[in-house]
LUMGURO-506439 format. One record per residue (C-alpha): x, y, z; residue in three letters. Coordinates in Angstrom, 1 decimal. Example, Ala and Ser with C-alpha at 12.3 -4.5 7.8 and 13.67 -1.06 7.14 Angstrom:
2
[site [12.3, -4.5, 7.8], ALA];
[site [13.7, -1.1, 7.1], SER];
END
This chain:
186
[site [12.1, -19.2, -38.0], MET];
[site [13.8, -19.3, -34.4], GLU];
[site [15.1, -15.7, -34.8], ARG];
[site [12.0, -14.1, -35.6], GLU];
[site [11.0, -15.6, -32.8], ASN];
[site [13.9, -14.7, -30.4], LEU];
[site [13.3, -11.2, -32.4], LEU];
[site [9.7, -10.8, -31.7], PHE];
[site [9.8, -11.6, -28.1], PHE];
[site [12.5, -8.9, -27.7], VAL];
[site [10.5, -6.5, -29.7], PHE];
[site [7.3, -7.8, -27.3], PHE];
[site [9.4, -7.5, -23.5], SER];
[site [11.1, -3.8, -24.7], ILE];
[site [7.2, -2.5, -25.4], CYS];
[site [5.8, -3.9, -22.1], PHE];
[site [8.4, -2.6, -20.4], PHE];
[site [8.4, 1.0, -21.7], PHE];
[site [4.2, 0.7, -21.4], LEU];
[site [4.5, -0.6, -17.8], LEU];
[site [4.3, 2.9, -16.7], PRO];
[site [1.4, 3.7, -18.4], LEU];
[site [-0.8, 1.1, -17.1], LEU];
[site [-3.4, 2.3, -15.1], PRO];
[site [-2.0, 1.5, -11.2], GLY];
[site [1.5, 1.5, -12.2], VAL];
[site [3.2, 5.2, -11.1], GLU];
[site [6.9, 6.2, -11.0], GLY];
[site [8.2, 8.1, -8.5], SER];
[site [10.9, 10.2, -7.6], SER];
[site [12.0, 8.8, -4.3], GLY];
[site [9.3, 9.5, -2.1], HIS];
[site [6.6, 6.8, -0.6], SER];
[site [3.3, 8.0, -1.9], GLY];
[site [3.4, 5.3, -5.1], HIS];
[site [0.0, 3.5, -5.7], ARG];
[site [2.6, 0.3, -6.8], GLY];
[site [0.7, -2.5, -8.9], LEU];
[site [-2.8, -2.1, -8.6], TYR];
[site [-3.4, -1.1, -5.3], GLY];
[site [-0.7, -3.7, -4.3], PHE];
[site [2.8, -1.8, -2.9], ASN];
[site [5.6, -4.4, -2.9], PRO];
[site [8.2, -3.7, 0.2], THR];
[site [10.7, -5.6, -1.1], LYS];
[site [11.8, -7.2, -5.0], LEU];
[site [13.0, -10.3, -5.6], PHE];
[site [14.7, -11.2, -8.5], VAL];
[site [15.5, -14.2, -10.7], PHE];
[site [17.1, -14.2, -14.1], GLY];
[site [20.3, -13.9, -16.0], ASP];
[site [21.9, -10.7, -17.6], SER];
[site [18.6, -8.7, -18.0], TYR];
[site [18.1, -8.5, -14.3], ALA];
[site [21.9, -9.1, -13.1], ASP];
[site [23.0, -5.9, -10.6], THR];
[site [26.5, -7.4, -9.4], GLY];
[site [26.0, -11.5, -8.9], ASN];
[site [28.7, -12.2, -11.9], ASN];
[site [32.2, -12.9, -10.7], ARG];
[site [34.1, -9.8, -11.0], LYS];
[site [37.5, -11.9, -12.1], SER];
[site [35.1, -13.6, -14.7], LEU];
[site [32.4, -11.1, -15.9], ALA];
[site [33.1, -8.2, -18.9], ASN];
[site [30.3, -6.4, -16.9], SER];
[site [32.8, -5.4, -14.5], TRP];
[site [35.0, -3.6, -17.1], LYS];
[site [34.5, -0.2, -18.8], VAL];
[site [32.1, 0.7, -21.3], PRO];
[site [30.0, -1.4, -18.9], TYR];
[site [28.0, 0.7, -16.3], GLY];
[site [29.6, 4.2, -17.6], ILE];
[site [25.8, 5.6, -17.5], THR];
[site [24.8, 4.2, -14.2], PHE];
[site [26.5, 4.1, -12.0], PRO];
[site [28.9, 6.3, -13.5], GLY];
[site [31.4, 3.3, -13.1], LYS];
[site [31.3, -1.1, -13.8], PRO];
[site [29.3, -2.5, -10.9], ALA];
[site [28.4, -5.5, -12.7], GLY];
[site [25.0, -4.6, -14.7], ARG];
[site [25.2, -5.9, -18.5], PHE];
[site [24.7, -2.5, -19.7], SER];
[site [26.0, 0.7, -19.8], ASP];
[site [23.6, 1.7, -17.4], GLY];
[site [20.3, 0.5, -15.7], ARG];
[site [18.9, -2.9, -16.2], VAL];
[site [15.5, -4.3, -16.1], LEU];
[site [15.8, -4.6, -12.2], THR];
[site [16.6, -0.7, -12.0], ASP];
[site [13.8, 0.5, -14.1], TYR];
[site [11.0, -1.7, -12.0], LEU];
[site [12.6, -1.2, -8.4], ALA];
[site [12.4, 3.0, -9.7], LYS];
[site [9.0, 2.3, -11.2], ASN];
[site [7.3, 1.6, -8.0], LEU];
[site [9.5, 4.0, -5.8], GLY];
[site [11.8, 1.2, -4.4], MET];
[site [15.3, 1.0, -4.4], LYS];
[site [17.1, -1.9, -6.5], SER];
[site [17.6, -5.0, -4.6], PRO];
[site [21.5, -5.6, -3.7], VAL];
[site [23.0, -8.7, -5.6], ALA];
[site [22.9, -11.8, -3.9], TYR];
[site [26.6, -11.8, -4.1], ARG];
[site [27.2, -8.6, -2.0], TRP];
[site [24.2, -9.1, 0.8], ARG];
[site [27.0, -9.3, 3.4], LYS];
[site [28.7, -6.6, 2.5], TYR];
[site [25.7, -4.3, 2.4], ALA];
[site [23.4, -5.5, 5.2], GLU];
[site [20.7, -2.5, 5.0], LYS];
[site [20.1, -3.0, 1.5], ARG];
[site [19.0, -6.4, 2.3], VAL];
[site [15.8, -4.5, 3.5], ARG];
[site [15.2, -3.9, -0.1], ASN];
[site [14.8, -7.8, -1.4], GLY];
[site [17.5, -9.5, -3.2], MET];
[site [19.0, -9.7, -6.7], ASN];
[site [19.6, -13.5, -7.3], PHE];
[site [19.9, -13.1, -11.4], ALA];
[site [23.1, -14.2, -13.0], TYR];
[site [24.2, -13.2, -16.3], GLY];
[site [24.9, -16.2, -18.9], GLY];
[site [22.2, -18.3, -16.8], THR];
[site [19.3, -19.7, -17.9], GLY];
[site [16.0, -22.4, -16.3], VAL];
[site [18.9, -24.9, -17.5], PHE];
[site [22.3, -25.2, -17.1], ASP];
[site [24.0, -23.2, -19.9], THR];
[site [27.3, -22.5, -21.0], LEU];
[site [28.5, -20.2, -17.8], VAL];
[site [28.7, -22.2, -14.3], LEU];
[site [26.8, -19.4, -12.4], ASP];
[site [23.8, -20.5, -10.6], PRO];
[site [20.8, -21.3, -13.0], ASN];
[site [17.3, -20.9, -11.6], MET];
[site [16.6, -23.9, -9.6], THR];
[site [20.4, -23.0, -7.7], ARG];
[site [18.8, -19.0, -7.6], GLN];
[site [15.8, -20.4, -6.1], ILE];
[site [17.8, -22.7, -3.5], ASP];
[site [19.5, -19.5, -2.6], PHE];
[site [16.3, -17.8, -2.1], PHE];
[site [14.5, -20.7, 0.2], GLN];
[site [18.0, -20.7, 2.2], TYR];
[site [17.4, -16.9, 3.5], LEU];
[site [13.7, -18.0, 4.2], ILE];
[site [14.4, -20.7, 6.1], ASN];
[site [17.1, -18.6, 7.9], SER];
[site [14.5, -15.9, 8.4], SER];
[site [16.2, -13.4, 7.0], VAL];
[site [12.6, -12.3, 5.5], TYR];
[site [9.4, -12.7, 7.8], THR];
[site [6.1, -14.0, 6.1], ASN];
[site [4.7, -10.7, 6.1], TRP];
[site [7.4, -9.4, 4.4], GLU];
[site [7.4, -12.0, 1.7], LEU];
[site [3.3, -11.4, 1.2], ARG];
[site [4.1, -7.9, 0.6], SER];
[site [7.0, -8.3, -2.1], SER];
[site [7.0, -8.9, -5.6], LEU];
[site [9.3, -11.3, -7.2], ALA];
[site [10.6, -10.6, -10.8], LEU];
[site [11.7, -13.8, -13.2], VAL];
[site [13.0, -12.7, -16.5], THR];
[site [14.9, -15.2, -19.1], LEU];
[site [16.2, -14.0, -22.5], ALA];
[site [18.1, -16.8, -24.5], GLY];
[site [20.8, -18.5, -22.9], ASN];
[site [18.7, -21.9, -22.6], ASP];
[site [18.3, -21.6, -26.6], TYR];
[site [22.0, -20.4, -26.8], SER];
[site [23.6, -23.7, -24.8], ALA];
[site [20.9, -26.0, -26.9], PHE];
[site [22.1, -25.0, -30.4], LEU];
[site [25.8, -24.9, -29.1], SER];
[site [25.4, -29.0, -28.1], LYS];
[site [24.5, -29.6, -31.4], GLY];
[site [20.9, -30.1, -31.1], ARG];
[site [18.3, -29.5, -33.8], SER];
[site [15.2, -27.2, -33.6], THR];
[site [13.4, -29.1, -36.4], THR];
[site [10.4, -30.7, -35.8], VAL];
[site [9.9, -34.0, -37.2], HIS];
END
């Protein structure tokens, strides 16, 4: 039963993602700034929290397979920390909104100009709770964001004109089941 629920969730998420551009007010852009945004809201920054579906390079190169071939072959042409051979959800959403993908939190000091696009705090393999991966869970990702706010990296105006993407898949479930816990309701 859990497998069917997970499959339904994945199917629904994929369908929603591909139908998003068809919604009124959601319009893609080919690099120009004339997009309409979401229902008249024109975000200037994208902040991302989540797991491998959104991670654009936060996992450590020495540990993550996302930095090895075949990942990144389609986009950006070499392994770049994405758990995909091409774009991940973050990239598609940013493109549909006429924005550039936000820089991965781990690389913020090396790409200071890209901080203006927002920040990606997502780490592949993580979840809301602690999982089998020792990278920052959702609480810790939010702590990183709070630190940047407290450090005045982003102004209140910038935050009000920003969009947050929060995405999680099955890592919490996998960690729960791997610890021998049951999903049976008594």
